[in-house]
Each structure stands twice: as structure tokens, then as C-alpha cells.
Residue, then its C-alpha position, 0 to 999 in steps of 0.5 A: x335153751x330158751x327163755x319164755x314167758x307163759x300165760x294160762x287163764x283158761x280155767x278158774x286158776x290163772x297162772x304166769x310162768x317164766x322159763x329161763x334155760x330150764x329153770x321155771x318160775x310160776x305165779x298163780x292167781x286163784x281168783x278169776x275176777x283178779x286175773x286181769x288186774x294181777x297178770x302184768x304185776x306178776x310178770x313184772x315180778x318174775x322178770x325182776x326176780x330172774x334179773x332179766x328184761x322182757x325183750x330178751x326172752x324168745x317168745x311170749x306164750x299163751x294158753x289158747x283154750x278151749x276154756x273160759x271165754x273171759x280168761x282166754x280173751x285175757x291171756x290172748x290180749x296180754x300176749x298180744x300187747x307184750x308182743x306188740x310192745x317188744x316185737x317178740x313172737x307169740x306161741x299159742x298152745x292148747x290148754x287141753x294139750x298142756x294138761x295132757x302133757x302134765x298128767x302123762x309126765x306125772x303118771x308116766x302114761x302115754x295115752x290121756x283123755x282130757x275132759x273139761x267142764x264147758x258149762x251149759x251142760x257140755x264139756x271140752x274133750x280131746x284124746x292125746x298120745x304123748x311122746x317125749x313130753x309132746x301130746x299128739x292130738x288124736x282126732x280133734x278137740x271137741x265140745x258137746x254133751x258129756x254122754x257123747x265122750x267115748x273111752x280111748x281104744x288104748x288099754x292103759x290110759x288116764x282120764x284127766x280134767x274137771x269134767x269128770x267131777x262136774x259130770x260124774x254120772x254122765x262120764x262114769x262109764x268112760x271113767x271106769x275104763x281109765x287107769x286113773x281119774x285125775x278130776x281136780x287137774x287143770x292147766x297151768x302156765x308151766x305146762x305150756x313150756x314144753x309144748x311152746x319149746x317144740x313149737x318154737x323150734x319148729x318155727x311155728x309162731x304168730x304175729x299179735x293179730x294172729x294170736x286168737x283164743x280157740x272157744x269151740x263154741x260161738x262166743x255169743x253163746x258163752x255165759x260166765 
């Protein structure tokens, strides 16, 4: 079993999770502007409740995005700092893939189209096939107009993410083909854990300087 600390701040609700030998504790931060100030105290709280030291973990995990420009920088910076202080490896997990994995497990589905509001009239989107809790990306993670999103060719799939709420009219034709639309779902820190365990087992870890967010959009174009 593994011991992981996960940080997810790609959306408006930030969260931190501590996974110790299959037991996952999570704390959330519902106010985006409080994420920077509250994450480290919450990490200390979770570690204290579990009675373990940060340095005894197997890795630090962060949601690499795509998502909120400011939020992604927070998660990456904290992961880098903790790794530098302890020598722990870092595991980066796609926030879209994490969301797809949670939705697939909850709804017992194998195909998931994730669509997240990227603001500026655009959406982040990606299509996943999920096997044994691990989402496999089909194609690529993209950013673009919601009108450019297409429905998967699968017969039974889920539409997941706040893009379907923020751009309901533009995505109505796509959502109409889905088995269910989970428009209020967003990635959480606990959702990163299954994917991080898979990455860690495969030896795919990062040094602090390699742990960078994935914006898809040029950073200079982003406005909160």
C-alpha cells in the first residue's frame, strides 16, 4: 500500500487529501482566494490526525490541470516546496482524468467526456475510456469553443463537468447523446489518488523543477 498527499486546486473548490494504506482523509477549501493561505495548515492537520510525518510519505501528488491559472500555480508551487523540503518524489495527475475516473466509478461507466468551463468563451475537454479505475485518454486534452466539442462514438457514455452548465446551449446537442450529464462535478484531491498510485507503480515521478502546471492556453491570455 502507499502513502500519498494530494493537492487539487484546478477549480473553484480546492482540496487536500491524505491517502494512507487505502484510507483517504480529505479537507476542502470552498473559497478560491483562501486556497493559498489554508492548504499548508490543512496538510498539517491531516498529517496530525493520521499520526504520520510528511517525510514518511511515498510521494506528493498535485492536479496539474488544465484549469484555473491561479489555482494550478498554487498546487504546483506547494508540491514543489514540499518535495524540496523532504526529498519526496512528485506525481502529476491530469485534473480532467481524475474527474473522469470518479464519475466512471460512481456511475459504473467506461466512457466519459469531460468538459470544463475555461472562461473566455472556451472549454477544456477530453474523452476517456476507463478500465480498472484508470482513465485512458483517447485523443488529446484540448481547449476551444464549446461548439467544437463532439460526442464520443461510444453507445453508452457520461458527460461530466461544469462546461455543460456554463455552455448549455452550445453543448446541448452533445449532452443529448449522453447517458447522463453530471454538470456539477469537479475534480477533488481524493480523485487524484488512484491515478497517482498507478503512476507511482510505473515509476513515473517528477523532480520539483519538472512539476509544472498544464494550462493549454498561454498564461498571458488568462484572466481570473
